[in-house]
Each structure stands twice: as structure tokens, then as C-alpha cells.
N, C-alpha and C positions, 0 to 999 in steps of 0.2 A: 468291620461294622463298630460303630461307637457304642458306648455303654448308655448313651442317652436314648430315650424313647423317641421313635420316629413319628412324624405327624400323621402317618397312615395307621398307626397302631392304637387300638381302642380297647378298653376294659369293660366287661360286663360284671356288674356287682352280683352277688349270690341273690337269686330270686328276681333280678331285674329282667324285664322283657325287652328282646331284641327290637330296636327301632332305629331305622335309618334316619340320622339327623341331617340337616343341611350342611353341617361341617364335614360329616362322613361322606356325603355325596360330592362335596367340593373336592376332598382329598382323593376320592376314586377318580373323579374327572382328571384331576392333576397328574396322579401317579399311575393309574391303572391298576390299583390294588388297594385293598383295606384288610388289615388283620383284626379280628374280633376275638379277644381273649375270653375263653370260658363260654363259648357259644353253646356248648353242650356240657352239662354238669357231670359229675362223677357217675352218677347213676345211668345217664343216658350213654356216656362213653363206655361204661362197662357192658351195656347192652350191644353196642356196636362191636366192641371187642369179642364178645361172645359169638356174635354172628359171623365175624371174620374167622374165628378159630374153630368153630364147630366141625367135628369130624365128618358129619354128613351134609356140610354146608358149601359155602362159596367155592373153597379151594379145590372141590372136585371138578371145577370147570376152568381151572387155571391153565395158563401157558407161559412159556419163557420168551422174554424179549431180550435179544442179544444187546450187549454193551458195544456201542460203536466205538468207544475209546479203548477197547480191550484187545485190539488187534485180532489175531487168529488163535489166542490161547484158549478160548472157550470157557475161561474160568469164572467170567463175571456175567451176570444176567439179572433182569428183573422179572420176578414172577408177578403176573397179573391176572385179574379176572375182570372181563368187560361185559356189559349188557345194555340192551337198548331201552328197555322200559323198567320203570321203578319197582312195580309189583307191590305186594302188600306185607312184605316181612320188615324186619327192623331197618334194613338199609333202604328199602322203598319209602318207609314212613320218614326217614331222615331226609331223603330227597324231596319229599313233598310238603314238609312243614313250612309254615309261613316265614320263619326266621331264616330259612334258606332260600326258598323259591321267590317269595315276594320281595325280599331284600335284594336279590339279584335283579329283579325287574326294576326296582328303583334305581339301583346303581347304574344299570345299562340304559335307563330312560325309555324302557319298553313297556307298552300296556300289558302285553301278555308274552310270556316265554314258555316253552315246553321243554320236556326232558330229552336232551339230546343223547347222552349215554352216561353211565356211572362205571367206575372202575375201582377195584381194590388193588393197591400198589403195594407189593411186598418186597423190600430190600432186606435181605437176610444179612446177618453179621458176617463180616469179613469176605462176603461173596456178592453182595448187592451191587449191581451195576449202575452206570450213571444214565440219566436222560440228558442228552446233549442240548446246547443252546438252541432254542426254537420258539416260535409262537404256536399256540394251539391252533389258530387259524391257518397256519402253515400246513397243518395236516388237513384240517376240514375243508379248506379250499378245494383240495383234490377230491373231496367227498361229495361235491355237488351243491354246496352252498355259495350264494353269490355275495353276501355281505357279512362282515365281521361282527354282526349284532349278537354276539355270543359271549359266554363267560363261564368260568369254572369256580367252584368251591371246593378247596382241599381241606379236609378235617383230619387232624392228627389223631390216630389211634394210640400210637406210642409217642414218647418224647423225641422230637426231632431237633438234632443238634448239628453243629458244625462238624463233629466227628462221624456222625452216621449218615451224613449226607442230606442235610436240610436244603430247602429250596433257596436259590439265589436269583436275584431279579436285577433288572435295569429299569428303575422307576421312571415313568414318562415315556418309555420307548414304544408304548401303544400308539402314541401320537405320530409315529413314523409311518403308519399304515402297514400294510402286509409287505414284508421284504422277501426276497427270493430265497428259497430253500433248496437244498440238494439232498439226495438220499445217500447216507453214509452208514453202511452196516445194517440196513433195515430201519434206520431212523432218519427222520427229516431234520435237518439242522440248517440254521441260518447261514447263508453264504459267508464263508470266513472273511473275506475282505470287508463286507459290510458289517459284519459282527465286530471286527476291530475298530472300525470307524465309530460305531455306537459305543464301544467300550472306552474310547478315547474321549467321548463327550459326556458319558453318564457313568457315574460311580456305581459299582456293583454292591449290592447289599445282600447279606445273608438274613434269612427268616427263620430263626429257631421257633419252634412250636412246643407247647406242652399239650398233653392229652386233652381233647375237646376244644382246643383252639382251632380257629378256621381262618383261611385267607381267601378273599374273594379277588379274582383276577379277570381282567379284560382279555378277550381272545387274542388281541395283538400285542400283549405284554411279552417281551423277550425275557426268557428265564431258563434255568436248567437246575438239575439236581445232581451232585457229584456222586461218586461211588461211596458205599458204606465200607469204611476201613476200620470200623469199631467192632467191639465184641457185642454190641446190642443191635438188634433188629430195628428197622424203621418201616412201620406199616402205617399207610394213609388211606383215606377214602375220598375219592374225587367225584364230584358230580358236575356235569356240564349241562348248560342251558342254552337254547337258542330262541331268537325272536320268532314269534308265531308266523310272520310273513317271510321267514327265511327257510322255509321248508325245501329240501334239496330238490334239484331239478331231475335227479334220478335216485333210485333207491338201491344202488349197488352196494353201498356201504352202510347206509342208514335208512330206516324206513321214514316215510314222509311224516308231517306233522300229526301228532296225537295229543289231544288236550291232556294237560296235567291236572289231575284232580288233587288240589291241596287239602291239607289236613291241619288241625290245630297243633300249636307248638308242644303240647303234652303228648302227642301221638307215639313218639319214640319210648316214652316212659310206660305207656300203657300197652304197647305191643309185646306179645310173647311168641311171635313166629319168627323162628330162626332157620327153618329148613324148607318151608313151602315156597318155591320160587315160580309159581304159576305165572305165565305171561312175561317173564323178564327177558327172554330171547338172548341168551348168552352168545357171545362172539366165539367163532372158531377161528383160529389163527392161520387163515389161508390167504390172507392179503396184508398189505403193509399200511393201509390207510385207516386210521381211528382217531 
């Protein structure tokens, strides 16, 4: 990764309202991703961290995802919490604010999107496993959705660095459409031969994030996140959205379309609910498609 700022990387000044500009939309269409620095300020990110760390909170619903690159050692894993509906707690407000939900609608060119799922991703120091090279739609295609009109916003709770396993991307790979995936160790990964061809044509970029930074990605962007070999944890919060007309044809893995009730951008700052998860519908790890 070069020291120069990439053209998909945008800064929000303190107090500036998030607004998707024509330049940002053009860059998203070109690269399949946009980074927005300081999308959430220190106060908002502190609340997200409190929600993630609360002893009576989200981690009571966690499970372990094995690292497909770890062989049979069992020493590496990713701890995760997943849920279907946003709810009214701090994490729910973050999924519902306009600077997240409406921005994704504009980036994706969708009139209306709904909450597909949210997940807390916890890569612990020295043991956090990798998410192998994949497209999010490589998973969701098997979950009953017909179109890749979907996207994810990943918000950094901690500082995400090259040492603790920040995201790595192949910009523009979303234009290739959905590529074949295979199941390796319980994770879905891009077919190795096709992945090598993509990497021969597209430069790999690392995307370090500071707490409160966010990366918006298209569901067909090819990306991965390496193991955490550092002494610092790497926790992130990911929210996925789907087009309103892209409701799954079955509800085996995900419920069908439910309207997303958006809230004002100050909702996270105002929210004091860290433990009431009414209606969130947490996943139980009894299947491989999420």
C-alpha cells in the first residue's frame, strides 16, 4: 500500500454531516468501496465500544468461526455475534442512522434497502483467525437472494492495522460479477484459480482504519482479512443491507424483507440502551451460510 491517499478515501471534518457526493458515488461505482474517515466521532464510537464490551451484552451470544487457513491446529478462530434485525440498542441505532443506511442506498443506486444482518467481529490478539478471500455475495447467494444488490458497512471499533489483520481488497473486482466459491474449513472462499487470475490483474490494497472510520463495500467486492498476529485486538462492527426487492426466496437463513426504520444521525449519541436486545434475533451457529 502506498503512502498516498487513495481516490476512494474520504475525510469527514469534525461536525461535518455525511453526504454522498457525486465524486464519492463515482468512486464507489469504479472501485466497489468507499472509506469514510471519522464517520462516527469519539463519543459515538465510545458508545459502540461500550455496547460491544458490556458484560451483559452482545458477547453472551457469540460463537467461534474456525480459521480456514489454520489447518487442524484449532489455535485460530474469529469470535462473532450475528443478528437479523437492528433493534433499538446502540448497535441498532448505528445501523439505522441516515449516514449509514441512506448512504448505502445512494452508493448502491437503490431506492430502498433493508437490514440484512449485523455482526460484531472480534479478532483477539495473537489468536484471531483470518477471513479467507471471498465476496459477501458468495455467501448470500446460497442464502436465497437472486441479485447482488447488497452492501456492507464495516465500522472500526479498534484501530485496524496491517499487524492486527485489517481488511485487504481487490478494487474494481465487483465488476467481475459473482465468482465461484468453495467451502474450505467452514468458510466460503473464491475459487483459487480464479482468485489468482484476479490478483494477477488487480493490485491488492490494505485498508487500515482508525476507530470510527467506516468502509462501504459492494457485495461482489473480493476481499479478505488476515490473522491477527499482533498484541492488540481488532474488533469491528459490520452492517449488511439488501435492496427491498431482493428479499430471499426462502427464509432458511434469513428472514424475508422487513422495513428499516431510519433514525436521525444523532441517534447513537442519544441512545443509552446497551443491553435490551428485544427483536434482534441472534444467530445460532448451526449452519454455514451467513
